[in-house]
LUMTI-646919 format. One record per residue (C-alpha): z, x, y; residue in three letters. Coordinates in steps of 0.2 Angstrom, whole numbers, plus 5000, padded with zeros to 4 digits. Layout:
<sites>
ZXYALA ...
</sites>
This chain:
<sites>
485949135105UNK 485449285114UNK 485949265132UNK 484549225144UNK 485549305159UNK 484949475151UNK 483549565161UNK 481849525154UNK 480349645155UNK 478949545164UNK 477549655155UNK 478149605138UNK 477149465131UNK 478649405121UNK 479349345138UNK 477949245143UNK 478549075136UNK 480349105142UNK 479649135160UNK 478648975158UNK 480148885153UNK 480948935169UNK 482149065162UNK 482949165176UNK 483349355173UNK 484949415180UNK 485249605180UNK 487049645174UNK 487349835173UNK 485949945165UNK 484349865160UNK 484549765143UNK 483249765129UNK 481949635130UNK 482349465123UNK 481549415106UNK 480249285103UNK 481549185092UNK 483349135094UNK 484849215085UNK 486749195087UNK 487249345098UNK 488949355089UNK 488149375072UNK 487249535077UNK 488649625086UNK 489849755078UNK 491549675077UNK 492749745090UNK 494349835083UNK 495849735085UNK 497349815093UNK 498649875080UNK 497349885066UNK 497850015052UNK 496550155053UNK 495650195036UNK 495350375041UNK 495050435023UNK 493850295018UNK 492950305035UNK 492650495033UNK 492050465015UNK 490750345022UNK 490250455036UNK 489950595024UNK 488950485012UNK 487250515020UNK 486450545003UNK 486750364998UNK 485350245005UNK 486350094998UNK 488250054999UNK 489049904991UNK 490749854998UNK 491449714986UNK 493149644985UNK 494149484987UNK 494549415004UNK 495949505013UNK 495449685008UNK 494849735025UNK 493049755021UNK 492449705038UNK 493749805047UNK 493349965037UNK 491449945041UNK 491849915060UNK 492950065060UNK 491550165052UNK 490350095065UNK 491450155080UNK 491650335073UNK 489850375066UNK 488650465076UNK 487250355069UNK 486850185077UNK 487350035068UNK 486349875066UNK 487549735061UNK 487249565053UNK 488749445049UNK 488049315037UNK 488649145032UNK 488049005021UNK 486848945034UNK 485949105033UNK 485349085015UNK 483549065021UNK 482249215021UNK 481649175038UNK 483349165046UNK 483949315037UNK 482449415043UNK 482649355061UNK 484449415061UNK 484049585053UNK 482549605065UNK 483749565080UNK 485049685074UNK 483749825072UNK 482949795088UNK 484549825097UNK 484649995089UNK 482850035093UNK 481549905099UNK 480349845085UNK 478549835088UNK 477849655092UNK 476849655076UNK 478449655066UNK 479249515076UNK 477649405078UNK 477749325061UNK 479549265064UNK 479049165080UNK 479648985077UNK 478048895085UNK 476849005075UNK 477448945058UNK 478449095052UNK 477649175037UNK 479149255027UNK 477949365016UNK 477049435031UNK 478649455041UNK 479449545027UNK 477949655024UNK 477849705043UNK 479749715045UNK 479949825030UNK 478549945036UNK 479349955053UNK 481050005045UNK 480250135034UNK 479350215049UNK 480850245058UNK 481350425060UNK 483050425068UNK 484450385055UNK 485350215057UNK 486550105047UNK 486149925043UNK 487649825038UNK 487449645030UNK 489249575030UNK 489249425018UNK 487749475008UNK 488449394993UNK 488049225001UNK 486249254999UNK 485249184984UNK 483449154978UNK 482049204991UNK 483349275002UNK 483949394989UNK 482149444985UNK 481849485003UNK 483449585004UNK 482949684989UNK 481249724997UNK 482149785013UNK 483249895002UNK 481749974996UNK 481150025013UNK 482650115020UNK 482050285025UNK 482950445020UNK 484550485030UNK 484750295034UNK 485850175025UNK 486049985021UNK 487749925017UNK 488049755008UNK 489749685009UNK 490449535002UNK 491749454990UNK 490549464975UNK 489149584971UNK 487549514978UNK 486249454965UNK 485249604966UNK 484749714950UNK 486249824953UNK 486149904935UNK 484349954939UNK 484850014956UNK 486250124948UNK 485050204936UNK 483650224949UNK 484550324963UNK 486150364972UNK 487250204975UNK 489050214983UNK 490150074977UNK 491850024985UNK 492949894976UNK 494749834977UNK 495349994970UNK 494550104983UNK 494949974997UNK 496849964992UNK 497950035006UNK 498850195002UNK 500750205003UNK 500650275021UNK 499350145027UNK 500450005020UNK 501950075029UNK 500950065045UNK 500349895042UNK 502149835038UNK 502749915054UNK 501449825064UNK 502149665056UNK 503849715063UNK 504549755046UNK 505449915043UNK 505749955024UNK 506550095015UNK 505450205004UNK 505850114988UNK 505449944995UNK 503850005002UNK 503350084985UNK 503849934976UNK 502849814988UNK 501249924987UNK 501349914968UNK 501649724967UNK 500249684980UNK 499149824973UNK 498749884990UNK 497949714995UNK 498049715014UNK 498249525016UNK 499549525002UNK 500549655011UNK 500449565028UNK 500849395021UNK 502349465011UNK 503049535027UNK 502849375036UNK 503649275022UNK 505149395021UNK 505349385040UNK 505249195040UNK 506649195027UNK 507749315037UNK 507249405052UNK 508849515052UNK 508849575034UNK 507149525026UNK 507049535007UNK 505249575002UNK 505849584984UNK 506149404983UNK 504349354989UNK 503149314976UNK 501349254976UNK 502049074974UNK 502849094992UNK 502048965004UNK 501249105014UNK 500349175000UNK 500049014990UNK 499248935005UNK 498149085007UNK 497549074989UNK 497348894989UNK 496348885005UNK 495249035001UNK 494949014983UNK 495848874972UNK 495248724983UNK 493448774981UNK 493448784962UNK 492948654949UNK 494248574939UNK 493748654923UNK 493848824930UNK 495548794939UNK 496248734923UNK 495748894914UNK 496548994928UNK 498148894927UNK 498348894908UNK 497849074905UNK 499149134918UNK 500449134905UNK 499649294898UNK 500049474904UNK 498349534899UNK 496849434893UNK 495349444881UNK 494049324875UNK 494849294858UNK 496649284865UNK 496149154878UNK 495149054865UNK 496649044854UNK 497949004868UNK 496848884878UNK 496148804862UNK 494348824868UNK 492748934866UNK 491849044877UNK 493249124886UNK 492449294886UNK 491049234897UNK 492249144908UNK 493249304911UNK 491749404915UNK 491149264927UNK 492849274935UNK 492749454937UNK 490949444945UNK 491549324957UNK 493049434962UNK 494349294958UNK 495749424958UNK 495349474940UNK 495649654936UNK 494649734921UNK 495749844911UNK 494349944902UNK 492549994905UNK 491949874891UNK 492549714899UNK 493549674884UNK 495249654893UNK 495749594910UNK 497349544919UNK 497649444935UNK 498149524952UNK 500049514951UNK 500249394966UNK 498749284961UNK 499549264944UNK 501149214953UNK 500349064961UNK 499449014946UNK 501049014935UNK 501848904949UNK 500348784948UNK 500548774929UNK 502448744931UNK 502048604944UNK 500648514935UNK 500848554917UNK 502548604913UNK 502648534896UNK 501148654891UNK 502048814896UNK 503048834879UNK 501548774869UNK 500448904877UNK 501649044875UNK 501949004857UNK 500049004853UNK 500049184862UNK 501549234851UNK 500649174835UNK 499049264840UNK 499949434843UNK 500949414827UNK 499349394818UNK 498649554826UNK 500249654821UNK 500849674839UNK 502749644837UNK 503249684855UNK 501949564863UNK 502549434850UNK 504349464855UNK 503949434874UNK 502949274871UNK 504249204858UNK 505549224872UNK 504449144885UNK 504148994872UNK 505948974870UNK 505849024851UNK 507449114850UNK 507349124831UNK 505649214831UNK 506249324845UNK 507849374836UNK 506849414820UNK 505549524829UNK 506849614839UNK 507949654825UNK 506449734816UNK 505949844830UNK 507449884840UNK 507950044830UNK 506250124829UNK 505850084847UNK 507450144854UNK 507450304843UNK 505650344849UNK 506250364867UNK 506150194874UNK 507950134874UNK 507750054891UNK 506449934884UNK 507649884870UNK 509049854882UNK 507949734892UNK 507549634877UNK 509449624872UNK 509849564889UNK 508949404885UNK 510249354873UNK 511949274879UNK 513549284870UNK 513249124860UNK 511549174855UNK 512249344848UNK 513349244836UNK 511849144831UNK 510949304828UNK 512049434821UNK 510549544817UNK 510249564836UNK 512149584840UNK 512249734829UNK 510749814836UNK 511449794854UNK 513149864848UNK 512250024842UNK 511350044858UNK 513050024868UNK 513950144857UNK 512550284859UNK 512550254877UNK 514450284879UNK 515050104881UNK 516450084869UNK 517049914875UNK 515349834875UNK 514949914858UNK 516549834851UNK 516149664858UNK 514449654852UNK 514949714835UNK 516349584834UNK 515049454838UNK 513949514824UNK 515449504812UNK 515849334817UNK 513949284815UNK 513649344798UNK 513749204785UNK 515149204772UNK 514049144759UNK 513249314755UNK 511749284765UNK 511249424778UNK 511749564767UNK 510549684777UNK 511549644793UNK 513149664784UNK 512649834779UNK 512149884797UNK 513849824803UNK 514649944790UNK 513550084795UNK 514150054813UNK 515950034809UNK 515850194800UNK 515050284815UNK 516450224826UNK 517650314814UNK 519150214819UNK 519850214801UNK 519550394796UNK 518250494786UNK 518750424769UNK 518450244774UNK 516950304784UNK 516150374768UNK 516550214758UNK 515650104771UNK 514050214772UNK 514050224753UNK 514150034751UNK 512850014765UNK 511550134758UNK 511650044741UNK 511049884751UNK 509749954763UNK 508049984755UNK 507150144758UNK 505950074771UNK 507449984781UNK 507450054799UNK 509350084798UNK 509250194783UNK 508950364792UNK 510450324804UNK 511550274789UNK 511150444780UNK 511650534796UNK 513250444797UNK 513550474778UNK 513150654780UNK 514450664795UNK 515750584784UNK 515550724771UNK 515650854785UNK 517250774792UNK 517950784775UNK 517550974774UNK 516150944761UNK 514851054769UNK 513651064754UNK 513650874752UNK 513450854771UNK 511950974771UNK 511150884756UNK 511250714765UNK 510650784782UNK 509150854773UNK 508750684765UNK 509050604782UNK 507750724790UNK 506550704777UNK 506650514776UNK 506650484794UNK 505050424803UNK 506250404818UNK 506350554829UNK 508150524836UNK 508950524818UNK 507750664813UNK 508250774827UNK 510150734825UNK 510050774806UNK 509250944810UNK 510550984823UNK 511950944811UNK 511151064798UNK 510951194812UNK 512851184815UNK 513251194797UNK 512151354795UNK 512851444811UNK 514051584807UNK 513351624790UNK 511451604791UNK 511051624810UNK 509251644807UNK 509151474798UNK 510251394811UNK 509151444825UNK 507551394816UNK 508351214813UNK 508851204831UNK 507151254837UNK 506351124826UNK 507550994833UNK 507151054851UNK 505251034848UNK 505550854841UNK 506650814856UNK 505450884869UNK 503850804860UNK 504650634860UNK 505450654877UNK 507250624870UNK 508050754881UNK 509050614891UNK 509750544875UNK 511550584871UNK 511150624853UNK 510050764860UNK 511650854867UNK 512150924850UNK 510451024849UNK 510551074867UNK 512251154864UNK 511651234848UNK 510151304857UNK 511251374870UNK 512351464858UNK 510751544850UNK 510151604867UNK 511851684869UNK 511751774853UNK 510151854860UNK 510951894876UNK 509851774887UNK 511351724898UNK 510451644912UNK 509451534901UNK 511051484891UNK 511951434906UNK 510551324912UNK 510551244894UNK 512451224895UNK 512251134912UNK 510951014905UNK 512050974890UNK 513550944901UNK 512550814911UNK 512550704895UNK 514350724892UNK 514850564901UNK 513850464889UNK 514850544874UNK 516350444873UNK 517550384859UNK 516150254855UNK 515450384843UNK 516950504842UNK 516350634830UNK 514750674840UNK 515650674856UNK 516950804849UNK 515650904841UNK 514650924857UNK 516150984867UNK 516651104853UNK 514951184854UNK 514951194872UNK 516751264872UNK 516251404860UNK 514751444871UNK 515951464886UNK 517051574875UNK 515551684872UNK 515351684891UNK 517151734893UNK 517351574904UNK 519151524899UNK 519351384911UNK 517651294907UNK 518151314888UNK 519851244891UNK 519151094901UNK 517951044887UNK 519351054874UNK 520450944885UNK 519050814884UNK 518950834865UNK 520850814864UNK 520750654875UNK 519450584862UNK 520550634848UNK 522050534855UNK 520950374854UNK 520150424837UNK 521350544829UNK 520650534811UNK 519150644813UNK 519550764799UNK 519050944801UNK 518550924819UNK 520350904824UNK 520751074815UNK 519251154823UNK 519851104841UNK 521551184837UNK 520851344830UNK 519751354846UNK 521151324857UNK 522151474849UNK 520551584852UNK 520451524870UNK 522351564873UNK 522051734866UNK 520751774879UNK 521251874894UNK 521251794911UNK 519651824921UNK 519851944935UNK 519151934953UNK 519251744955UNK 517651724945UNK 517851534945UNK 518251524964UNK 520051474960UNK 519551304952UNK 520751244939UNK 520151184922UNK 520251004927UNK 519151044943UNK 517851134932UNK 517750994921UNK 517450874936UNK 516050984943UNK 514550924932UNK 515050744935UNK 515050764953UNK 513150794952UNK 512950614945UNK 512950454954UNK 514550394945UNK 515850334957UNK 517650414956UNK 518250264946UNK 516850284934UNK 517150474932UNK 518950434929UNK 518550314915UNK 517450454907UNK 518850584908UNK 520250454904UNK 521150484920UNK 521450374936UNK 520250354951UNK 521550434962UNK 521750584951UNK 519850614952UNK 519850594971UNK 521350714973UNK 520350844961UNK 518750814971UNK 519650844988UNK 520451004980UNK 518651064974UNK 517951034992UNK 519351135000UNK 519251284988UNK 517351294990UNK 517451275008UNK 516351115010UNK 516650935015UNK 515550825005UNK 515050794987UNK 513250864988UNK 513851014997UNK 515151054984UNK 513751044970UNK 512651154981UNK 514051284983UNK 514451274965UNK 512651314960UNK 512651464971UNK 514251524962UNK 513351494945UNK 514651364941UNK 513251234938UNK 511451244936UNK 510451284952UNK 509251144950UNK 510751024952UNK 511151084969UNK 509451034976UNK 509350874966UNK 510950784969UNK 511050654983UNK 512650594991UNK 513250424984UNK 513650284996UNK 515150325006UNK 516050495009UNK 517350574999UNK 518750475007UNK 517850305003UNK 518950184994UNK 517450154983UNK 517650324976UNK 
</sites>
């Protein structure tokens, strides 16, 4: 109620009844505006004060301050997005006066609404008595007449103002009709702002079409990374950049979610809070969701939310199938309208998802109340996605349903094309779900994992997974396709020499149908067997078939690279054309980080050297050498081929030490895999050519030895000294000694400074020097 201690103006007829009732006027400060002929709650028409430590929303406030052309502004988002805080900050920074009304459920009455609006506007500029008289309680308030007069008074105002109705979504029926009339009377230069958890029941579509309308939703209200950092700091939580970025992504910039996550993390451990361990199911967040939303829902809607939470994304047909019901599309649209943390994924309202944290608490509710339904719901989802031809979604939901056989079947059918298209990380995440026993039960999965490990330079893991596949293949003749894949991979590992390699690929190709995803890779390995045997014509024929038959860019690019090497020296134009074709494919499919791309990168570097483009060639060589740690004896022929090509390039550059270092690596692989046919001979021939080269004059390599030059590119990675030693087949102590020697010769004291200095000298690519970061610990650390 407006305080009666405010000064009253005796001449104003609105004060007569109050004087007769014995009200006493007490002057406090400057004269206050006259009291109104009706009662309102003072706190409801006051602009909220800004709490200390509130994160400033400067960008949004400036956007609102500049939005004078918008007579209507909608600010709609779930609880905790800072709607009232934003509008309060705007009110304190705008030159225009603000009339503020905070609405609640009790204000859903046209007379009550108009009384509060009139009181708020009267604070900005006194309203004429004619606009207030119809709202006087003892004169039987006339809503229609009051609305007409108040609207006319609003429209007649010349000084711009902003009217905020915070909680406008709580209005309905006649109150909404009255609100719509008020919106139509807002004069030019003034604004009416409607804020709430859901869109008010106004004809929003018509308003959008009829004039300028500014809408701010969860996306616009989400905190930026910098704003999130300030909020977390106010909550006494200091995080590193990676943790902040991850938390902003997980909370989707929801201010309340960020703050509650900070509280939960600090409650767990005030010294070392772990925000990554906090989910929406944590008690701080779960209690918030339950008190603000879930506790107010009807059982049917709550059941829909819980059971649909198994789904990453939702659509009407999918939810109908999984929940065994009808009308899910309408339910999802209703949930979105009511801002129940449902995020639309397209403009057609065909697909949705839950806010990450909201889904967490819903899934926990499902586990607590209907655990037995979890596998059932996931299996229904898997069946639906399989019917739609979505293999990856089928795989995910089969895993979630505990259907190991279905997951293995899908994984074995898509692992090769998905990995070969540039998404090897996705395949590795799928493979991680299978333990050792599961691999033996599903050898078709084990052989896929073995190939991934081999191509990523992990020989021990590749052998272990391949052995599991061999143990799991039935002896009764079943699983012929898996047996053929095992033969291809054994051939690629080339532990038994090129003759046996060719026998295995020949047998495998006879069993693999043309549409089998492993066939292009089998052809590449078969062509390599011919190459190692010195049968260049047969090798080129098979590589040509592999390139033509392959819908998989990785095998296709590798086949083209092999053909380019075969053509080099006797048809350089053809060699360059093939290398360029492979390069375009690698760049188009973003395969540049794949070890199989190294062969084309090296071939392209040699082509650049033939054209005298020295700087470009050096950069290309540096990029290629970054892939060298992944080229181990797991796929020995590819690893040796790449090093041979790099060494030949350095011979052209007259860099004897660098060429020697690469041949040292090739010989180390040959020690473990000696039967590599013509490659061993090529290493020996190139060694003789290098020995015949004159020593470089002038200390062009800064006095670094071959071993130290070999170490330089690896120092730019995040590999530890122990891991580098494993790549180069030497001990950790040897690597440490070499590194200290490199630092001394280059006049530096750290790993990052060594790379920067090497870049200045042209020993590594200049971009490496600016990109490398120091691993944990210094050069003396026992971890390195």
